N, C-alpha and C positions, 0 to 999 in steps of 0.2 A: 504494500500500500504506500502510495507516495504522500509526502507531507504537503499541506497546503502551501501555495506560493505566497511569500511575504512581499506582495507588490500589488498595485492597482492593476486590474485586468484591462489595460489600455492596449489595443491590438496593433497600433501603428503610430508613427510620429505625428503628434497633433499639428506641427507646422505645415504638414501636407494639406490640411484643410484650407487655410488662407491662401496657400500657393495655388491650389486648385481653383479657388474663388477668383483670384487675379487672372489666372490663365484662361478660365472659362469666360470671364468678363471680356478679356481681350479678343477671344475668338468670336463671341457673340457680337461684339462691336464691329468686327470686320464683316460679318455676315448680315447683321441687322442693326445698323447704328441707330442710336436714339438721339434725336435733336430736341434739346430742352427748350429751344427758342431763345436762348441767350448763351453767352460764353464768357468765361472769366478771361481777362487779358493774361498773356503769358507771365508777366512779372507777378501778378496776384496769384495765379494758379501755382506757379513754382514756389512762391513764398509760403503760401498757405499749405500746400501739399507737403512741401519740405518740412515745415514746422510740425505738421501732424506725424509725418514719418519719423522725424527726430524724436518727438515725444514718445512714440510707440517703441522705438529702439532703446531709448533711455529707460523707459519703464521696464521693459523685458530684461535689459542688462542689469538693472538695479535688483530685480527679483532673482535673477540667476546668481548674482553676487551674494545675496543673502542666503540662498540655498547652499552655495559652496562654502560660505563662512560657517554655516552650521554643520559642515561635514557631510552634506547630502548631495545627491546627484539630481539634476533637474529633470532627467528622463523619468516619466511617470511609471514606467514598468520596472523601476528599481525600488528596493525597499526604502520606506520612509522611517527614519529613526526618531524624529521629533516634529512637533508642529512649529512651523516658522511663523512668528507673529511680529517680527520686526520689519523695519523698512516699509516697502509698499504693502506688505501683508497686514499692516495696521489699518489700511483703508479698503483693500479689496482682497478677497480670498484667492483671486485668480489673476494676478498682475501680468503673468506671461500671456495668458489667453486674451486679456484685455488689450495688451500690446499687439497681439496678432490681429484683433478686430480693428484697432486704430490704424495698423499698417494697411489694411484693405481700404479704409477710408482715405488715408493719405495717398495711396496709389491711385484711387479713383479720381481724386482732385488733380494730382500731378499729370495723369494721363488724359484728363477730361473724359473719363469713361463712366457713363451713367450705369452701364451694366454691372460694373464692379460694385458701385454704390448700392444698386438694387439687390445684388447677391449677398452683400455683407450681413444682413440679418440672418440669412440662411447659414452663413459661415458661423455666426454666433450660436445658432441653434445646433449645428453639427458639432461644434466644440462642446457645447453643453451635453449633448446626448452621448457622444463617443469618447469624451475625455473627462469632463467635469463630474458627471454622474458616477462613473466607475471609480474615479479617484475619491470622491466624497464618501461613497459607500465603504471603500477600503479604509479610509482614515477614521470613519466612525466606528467600524468594527475593531480597528486596532487601538484607538485612543479613547473610545467611549465618551464619557461625560466631558473630558477635557476638550475634545473636538467639538462636541455639541455646544459647549460654552463659547468656544471661538466662533462658531457659526452664528450664535446669537449676537456677538459683539461686532462682527465684521460682515459687511455685505458681500454677496457673491461677485458682483461686477463693480459697482460703485455705490 
């Protein structure tokens, strides 16, 4: 009989979800472009999109740094040894996933691609379903009331 695996049952790297969102949005834009009836000028588009992408990457990097400082691996299919509640984890339980969603929004603005923007809520739902739910179930079964108390203190997204 095999021992239960000490890790969240996440089946694939979660960053593939926002990557697929951006690639699918790019493909759909080539096949069936959406004209919103207005366009942001290039300097505004690049400035705003660049700012959102920078915020996304900063948030995700900050979260990864706190994971590594606690001696853990950011890959969800590896064992979790402690609940990280410092840094961005004081404000959101999922700063890496929030960063991924923000990255999609930033890419949509930078590329002036309405498909990416339209697909971003589906990206968030897919992250919720395929990564966050299995991770939270694992953490609750492993840490019990400590994790439930953390969930009561800190929102899932923002």
